[in-house]
N, C-alpha and C positions, 0 to 999 in steps of 0.2 A: 504494500500500500504506500510505502514511503516513496517509491519510484513515481507514483501518480502525483504526489504533491511536490516532488522536486522539479519535474519538468515545467509545470505551470509557473513555479517560482522563477526559473531562469527566463521564461518567456516574459513574465511580468517585469523582471529587472530590465530586460532589453527594451520593453515598451516604455518603461519609465525614463530610460536614457533618451529614447527617441522623442518622447513627449517633451522633455526638457529642451530639446533642440528646436522643436517645431511650434510649441505653444507658449502663449503668454503666461505670466505668473497666475493670473486669475483662472485661466483654463486649467493650468496645472493643479491649482488648489481644488477645483471641482473634480478633476480626475482622481486626485488623492482621496477626496471624500467618497467618491464612488467606489474606489478600490477598497477602502475601509469597509463600506457597506457590503461589498462582495465577500470580503474575508469573513465578516460576521455571519452572513447567510450561508457561506460554505461550511463554517464550523457548526452551525445549526443543522444543516443537512447531514453532516457526518454524524452528529449526535443522534439525530432521528434514525439514521440508517443503522447505527449500533443498537439502538433501542429496539428497532424492528427485528433485527437479527436475534437479539436476546429473546424477544417475545416469541418469535417463530421457533426458535430452538427449544424453549421451555414448553411450548404447546405440543411438541412431538413426543 
């Protein structure tokens, strides 16, 4: 599972460098806020997935 999270991190890092070159500070701030929201939602999704796996496993 760590391989899945490592690849997006590298892509995100590359995108952040590209964004700094192409966008104004205001847009960069908006992108950073959106990235933060994405990170939170991704963590929630992972948590829900673990809960679902636990529930499915205990039901069998």
